[in-house]
N, C-alpha and C positions, 0 to 999 in steps of 0.2 A: 653785391649791387654793381650792375653793369656801369662801366665808366669809359665806354668806347662807342663810336658811331659806326653802324654797318656800312653807310654810304657817306662818302666825302661830300660836303656841301660846297656849293659854288662860292660862298663867302669865304670858307677856309682855303679852298684851292686857288681861287682866282685873285682874291683880294690880299689875303695875308701872305700866302706864299707863291706868287705867281711864277717864280723862277723854277719851281719844282715840277716834276712830271706826275700828273694825277690821272691822265687817260691819254689815249692816242688817238689824235684826230684822224679819222678815216672814212672814206665813203663806202668801203667794203664791209661785208658782214664778217667781221673778225674780232676776236676777244684774246686777251693776253693773260695767260695763267701765269702766276708767279708763286714760288715756294720759299718760305723763310726758315732759317734756323738749323737747316741740315749741313752736311749729310749725316743721315742716321742709319746704321746698318739694320737691316729688317723692315725699314720703312721706306727709304729712299728706293731700294729695288722694287718693292711693290708699286711705288709711285710711277717708276719708269716704265714697269710692265703695263699699267693701266694706260699711260699715255700712248705707248706703242699700239696697244689694242685699237685706239681711236685715231691713229695716225696724227697726234697732236703734238705740238712743240710748246716749250715752257721756258721760263727762266728762273733758275735757282740762285737765290740770294744766300750765300754760304757764310757761316761763322768760320773764320780762319782757323781757330784752334781744332774745330772738328775736320775741316778740310785737310789740315796737317795730319790728323791722326787716321784718316781714311781716304788717302789719296786715290785708292782703287775706285771709290765711289765717285770722286771727282772726274776720273777718267772715263768712267762709265756714263755720266751725265753728258759729257762733251762727245763721246763716241756715238751716242744715240741722237746727236743733232740738237741739243738743247744748248741755251746760253747760260753763262754764270755771271753772278754779281757779288759785289763786296757788301758784307753785312757786319763789318768790323771783325776783329780778332777774338775779342772777349765778349761780344754781345753788349757793348756800352751804351748806355743812355747818354745822349749828348748834353741834356740839360744838367746833368750832374757830373759832368767829366770836363776838366780843364781842357781847353782847345788843343794844346801842344800834345798832351797825352792821347786825345781823341785822334788827331792825325797820325800820330806814331802808330797807333793800334791799326788803323785803316792801311797804312803803308805796310805793315807787316803782313797783312792778308794779300796785298798786291803782289808780294813775292811768290804767292802760291798760285793766285788766280789770273793775274794780268788782264783785268777787265775795266772798261770804263764805266760800268754801271755801279751805282751805290744805293743802298737803302739804309737809312738810320734806323737801328732796332727801336721798336715801339714808336716809330715815327717821331721821335724826340730829338730835335736837333735846334741848335742856337743859330740866330741870324749870322753871327761872326763866322760860325762853322760852315754855313752855306756860302757865304761870301768867298771863303778859302777854297772850298771842295769843288764848287761849281766851275772853277777854272780847268779842272781835270777830269770831272766826272759828269754824267748824267745822273742827277739825284731823283730817284724813282720813288714816288709814294703809291697811292693806289685809289681806285674808284670804289671797290667793293671789298669789305673785310668780311671773310666767311665766319669768323670767331670760332674757328675750329679749336683754337686754344683754350676755349672757356668750358670747363668741365661741368659747369652748372647747366648747359644746354644739351639737348639730344642731337643725334646725328641728323634726325629729320629737321630739326630747327636750323641746323647749320646748313643744310641744303636749301631750306626756304630762303635763308639770308642771301644766298647767291642767286638762285633762280629769279627771285622777285626784285633784284636791284641791278642786275647786270644788262648791258645793251652794247651796242656797237661801240668798239673802241675801249671798252671797260678793262681795266686792269684789276685783277682779282688776286687777293692774298689767300693762299693756303700754307700750311706749315707741315714740312716732312720731319716732324719731331715726335718723340714718344708721347708727349702730353696730348698733342692734337691727333694722333694717328687714328684712333677710333672714329672720330667724326669726319676727319679728311678723307679716309679710305673708303667711307660710305658715301659721302657727298661728290667726290670727285668723278667717278664713272657716271653717276646720274646726272651730274652737271654736264659732262661731255656728251651723253646721249641725248639730254633735252635740247641743247642749243644746235647740235649737229643735226638733228631732226628739223630744225628750222632754217637750216643752210649756213650756219656759222661755221668758220674755221677758227682753229686756235693756233696762234702763233707766238714765237718767242719774240722778245724785245729786240728790234734791230735799230739802235739808236747811234 
């Protein structure tokens, strides 16, 4: 049973967590692609090649343990002009992790990525964690969840989620992970093609 929302609502984003970044205010026709849970050999490279093909930039929120294991992929992401973000070292859920342990895990990833962008895994973060982390990081959530991680939906459904919920300034989440790869690698090029035909540019997060 689905337990997530494809599009972040104004109540959640503006009233409950107003200090977090849910979309980018802009007057330009631009969209912000983000990728979580990588880097993953065999998936991240394909993702980068698709982005290159469309001259699109993105932001990769990386799990520190994987960034440590595959430093060559981290270097390749940066070399190709994309931004990096911290996604904790062990993909921790903030709701079920004590604050000090959560902060230590994030700091461990900091030694690898040196970024001021942070996204909480699963979007689950306590108010006490926000209060501490926001002094150092831009905490980035999302406007549109592709749901590429959901093995119960088709690649076409994943594409539909993105196409029908994205607009100017939207932050989209895909995942460069094994679990999501079939749906993501189908939806990503079609998303880029669809919106570039409408005059949109795809940018990395410059915060």
